[in-house]
N, C-alpha and C positions, 0 to 999 in steps of 0.2 A: 245121433241115432245108431245103434252098433251095427253093424251090416253083417256081423257074423253073429246070427239068433242061435241060441244053442238048443231051443224048441224046433225039431222038424228039421233039424237037420240033417238026420239019416233019411229023410222023404223027399229030399228036394237036389236037383243033382246040376250044381250051377257051371255055364260057361266058363271058357277063357277070358272072353272080355267082361263079364259080371264079375268076375271072382279080379282081375286087375281093375278092374272101375272102381269097386268097393276096397279094395284094398290103398289105392289113391286118395279117396275121401279119406278114410279112417286117419291115413299118416298126415295128409293135410289138415285136416279138422283137429286134430288131438294133438301134433306136437307144432308148437311154435314157430316163428324166425330166430334161429341161434346161431352162436360163431362157432364156426371149427376151424383147428390149424391141422395145415398138414402139409406135404411137398406136392412140387406141381410136378405131372407126369403125363408124359405122351400128351402135349398141347397142341390143338390143330386149331388154324385158323379159317373158317369157311368164306368164299365169296363173298357171303350173304352178309359177313360181320360176325358169326355168331363161333363163339370160343368152345371147345370141348377138351374137358381135360381128366385126368383121376388124381384125385388127393388122398394121396398115402402117409402110413408112419411105416415104424418099423416090422409092423405083424396085418396089416391088413389097409383096404384101399376102397375109395365113393366114386363113381362117377360122377362129373361136374357140368354143368353146362351155364355160359354167360352171355346172354342174346345182347345180339347187337345196337339195339337201346338204350342197354345200360353199359356197355365198357366206352362209347364214344369220345366221353370226356375226359377218360384214362391221361394223365401226363406221364403214365410210364406204362410200360410193358412188361406183363409175366413170363417167365421164360422157364425150364423143363429143371427141375433142381432147387427152384426156388421156393424158400419158406414162404408161406404166404397166412391169413386168415380171414375166411368167407364168412358172412353172412347169409344163410340162405333158408332155402324150405324146404325139408324134407316131401321128397315126395316119391310116385312107381314114374316112368315112361310106360304107356299100357302096351303099345305096340308090339314092344320086345318083351313085357315083362322086369325091366330093368330099373333097381331100386337107383336113384339118383339127386344129386341136391340140384333147385334153381337156384342160380346167386343174383343175390340183388347187389352185391359191391365187394369189391377184394381189396386187401391190402394189407403191405408186405407183416410179415412175421415181427411182434416186438411194435408197431406202432401204435398199437393201443395200449400197453403198457407206457410207453411214452407220453400219450394223451394225456393217461391217469396221472401220471407224474406231475403233466405241464401243469393240469388243471391242481392237484394237491398244493403244487407252490405258487400258485396263481392266489388261491385262495388263503394260503396260508400268509404271503406277502400283503395281501389288501390287509387284512386283518392288522398287521403291524402298521398299517399307514402310508407303506413307500406309494401307493396309487394315488393318492391325496393330491389333489388340485394344489391345494397353499402349500405344499413343500416345494411345488416344481419353479424352479429358479428361472426369471427371464433371459433374454438372450440381450449381448450388448447391440445398441443399434449400428456400432461401428466398431467391431473388432479389431484390436490392433494386431493381433495373432492369431493363426488358426491353428488346432490341432488336428491331426487324420491317426485314431489309431485305426489299424486294418494290415494285413499281410500285403508286401510289396508287390507280389507278383499278382494281383489280380484285378480284373478286370474293372471293378467296384473304383479301386485309387486310383486308376486313369481318368473313369468319368469325374468322379471328384476334383483330381486336377483340371481335366480339360473346362468346368464350370467356372472352378474359381478363377482359370487363366482369363476366361471369357470375360467373366463379370466385374470384376477386380483385380486387374493384372499385379498391381502394388502390393496387394494384400498377404505381408511373410505366411509362411507355411510351415510347421516343424511335422513330420513326420514319427510317431511312434511304433516300427515294427512288431506284428505279434502275430500267432498263429491266431486263425479263425474257425479252424476243424482239425479233428479230432481229440485224443482222451486227454491230450495237456493243456487243451485251447483256453478253456474255462480259464485257470490258473492263470495261464500266461494275457489274457483279456483283462482280469482282473490286475496284477501286478503293472501293468501300460497303463492302465489307469490311476492305479498307487502313484506310479511315478511319476506320470503329468499331471497330477495333482500338486505334489510334493513341491514340484522345481516350478510350478505356478508361475509357466510363462507365455500361456495363451490364455484367452479371455474367453473360448469354448471351445468345446470338442467337440469332433464327428467321431461317432462307432461306426465304421460302415461293412457291408460285406454284398458279396453279391447272390442273387437267386441258388437256391436248392430244396431239397425235400428237406425231412422235419429231423431226418438225421444228421445233416449236413448243418442246421442251424442248431444244432441243440446246446452246441455251448453258451450260446447265447441263451437260454432256458438253464442254465444254472445257476445255484443261489449264490455262489461267492464271486459273482461279475453283476448281478441284482445288489448285493449289499454295496460290492465296491463303487457302483453308479450313485447308488445312495449316498454314501459317505464325501463323493466329490464335490468339495467346492467350487468345483467352477461347471459353468453349465452345461448339458452334456444332449447331443443331437442325433438320437438311434435311425441309420439309413440302412438296414438290414432285411436283404432281402428283395422281394418285387411288393407289390403293392397288397398283394392280400396275404402274404406272409406276416403272420404276429410272433412275436417272442418276450420274454420275462421283461427281457431287456427294455425294448418300446415301452412297456407299462410301466416301467422305472423313469426312464430318461426325463428328463425336464422335457420335450419336443420329440411326436415320432414324424420321423419320415418317412412315405410311402417306399423311397427308392434311395441310395446314395446318392444323384444327382440332385434330385428334391431337398436332401439334406446339405446340399454344398449350397442351392438356392438359398436352405433360407438363413445361412449366417454368413451369407455376402449380399451386397447390394450391386446392384448394376450400376454401371459406372456411366453409362448411357440413360439411364432413367434420373441419377444422381444429376448430372450436369442438365438437363431438363429443368428439373426442379429448381438448382440454382440459380437459373436463367429467368425462369417467371421466379424468384425471389427477388429477383435483381431490378426484373422489371417493378413488380409491387411496390418494391421499396424505393425508387425511384420517383412514382409517379405519386406514393404517398409523402414524400420528401418536398417535391413540387408541387403538390397540390395546399400540402403545409404554408411551403413559402408564401403562395400566392394567396391564401387565406389571410396570412400574418399583414401583408404589404397592404393587401384591399383592408384589413381590419385599424393599421397604422394611419392610411390617407383618410378612413374616416374619423377617428380620433381626432388628428390634428386639422382638419376641417371643423370639429367641433370645436376643439381649444382654441380659442385668441388669447394671447397674454393681454392682459390690461394695460400694459405700456403701449404696446405697437398697436393697440384700439387709441389710446388717446395719441401718437403718433399717426395713425391716420386722419382723427380727426382735425390736428393742428396743421397737417399738410393743406386739407379741405380748406380749414381757415385761410390760409395761407393764397392759395388757388383764387377764393373769393376776393381778397384784399387784392392779388393784380388785377385782377377784372374790375373791380371796382375804381383803381387806379387808374387803369386803361380807358376805363366807360368816362371818369372825371376828367382826363387828360383829353379823348376826344371832343366831348362837350365844351369845353374850355376852348380847344383850337375850334370850334363849332362856332361858340360867340365871339369869338376875336375875330373870326372872317368878319359874323356878322356887324361885327363893330364897326371894321375897316369899310364894310358898304355904308352903315351909317355915318362913318365920318364923311365920307364921300358927299356924300347927300347934307350932312350939316356943310360940309363947307360950300356947297352949294347953293344950297338955300340961305347962308348968307345972316342975319340974323341969327337967326336958330342954332347957329352951331353952338354958344354958348352955353345956352339951356339943356341942348344937346348933350355937350360935352360932361355937364355939371351931373345931370341924369345919367351918363356910364357912369362917370364916377362914383354914382349912390350904388347903382348898379354892382357893380364889380366889388364894391366894398363889402354890401351884401351878401352877395355870392362867395367872397373868400369867410365872412364870417359866418356865415350858413355851412360853406364847406368844412370847413376848422372844427365847428360846432356837431357837423353828422360824423366827421370823421373822428373827434374825439369821442362821443359820444358809443361808436361801434368802436372804437379799441376799448374804453373803460368795460363793456360786455364783454367782448372777447376774453380780458381778463378775469373778471367774475366768473365766466364761463370754465376759463382754463383753469381757476381756483379751485372750483364745484368738482371739476373732471378728478385734477390731485384728490381732492377729498374723499372723492367716491371708488377709488382704484383699491379693488381689494387689497392689494400689495401692502397699500398705505393702512391699511384696518388690519392686516394680520401684522403690522410691524408692532402695532399699540397691543399686541398680547392676546390677539384675539385669532381664533382656528376656525377653519371649514370642515364639517364632516359631510362625508359618501357612505353611501350606502353601496352592501355588495352590489348594486345593478351600475352604479357612479351615480348616480342621483343626492343632489343636494339636500341634506335632511335639514327640515326647517322646522319639522314638528317630531315631537317625542312618538307619537302615533303613527311616523312612518317604519319606528324600530321595535323591535321585539327580541327580550331576552337571548340572551344564547346566538346570536345574529353579530356577524364581524363586520367592523367599519371600519374605515381610512379616516385619519383626521390628518391635514394640512394645516401647518404653521405657514410663518412669514419664512422659515429655510427647514424645508425636510417635510419629511411624511413619516405616520406610524400606523400602523393595523392594533385594532381595539377589539375585546371580547363585551357583548353587553352584558352586565350581571342584573342590573336593576330596570325598569324605564316608569318614570313617573310623570304621568298625565298632569295635567292643571284641571 
């Protein structure tokens, strides 16, 4: 809407309030947010938190206001004479009719150009593949030596050294002193990376610097540094600035750490954690070996219980036969002794009976003769039977069969193979001979 219509303008008289209000609406509706560059002048900070200042150049100036809810999160303080760039809305302060800029945000002059250069270089390097995860090198799990590329007088170096000393005191460290800020810092950083790569004395490199604004960190946004990082054959961990700071070096590095301290933690192992892991692994290995030995001993006991050598079994049976023979001899001796005493009693009775003695003696002699003959026949019969059993046991001895050229085949489970249907083509079997064993692969099976 046009607040100043041409028709009827001469017939209408505006109040000052109407004029200022219409002018404000016209400015705000027709001029979008825009960036304005100039020098801060007459800066005033009120207790309310609002900032009032003028933005000027060599020929003119304009009033500006930055309200408290928009400036409370600034990490830097504007000062008079500072060149800045403001994003602002063109408006009019109605009570006084002052033309002014309502500032949305403010940055130091040149930051816009730096951000633009940052984005251009980032896009360029991304197209060349320097940011691809595939080209990133893995960090060694236990580096033998760590290199640190930074300035000698930075707090970041002290933080890194303190962290490495706490986590792994025995880890050797080499420091490559270099500038991390200034016009020549980028070339110095690139040269230090190339030197560390050529010397090849470290397994991993830490590229670190403390926090700062974009100008302070700009050396790490130079293309020469990015190319040096990409060309390094040694893995590089970047720990530049704070967690919210990002540089081109962070994107090219093999791993980006949020802080220098975090970079030191990435390249070193915690000795307390390592000792705990070693203790845990030692205990696990001890338990595994102990359980394995116990299972093996138990399996040996089971096999030894199942497996009895045929000769031992024959010896056991022969010992049992001897035991039976001794029992038989003792029984016979006891029986004879009992009969002897009975005969003595009979003899006394015969003596007392007179005429019956001779007949009783004759019967006694007959009984004794019959007994001796029966005992001899009984003992001879059992001896022959014992020899026959012993001969049979010797003939049934598996070792004797094996000595004649036969063999015993076992399946993979240890069962004796008596039928070709117990095995299949491709299985492994074991063959026992009279002396030794062998393993064989079944190439064919012929069933009856």
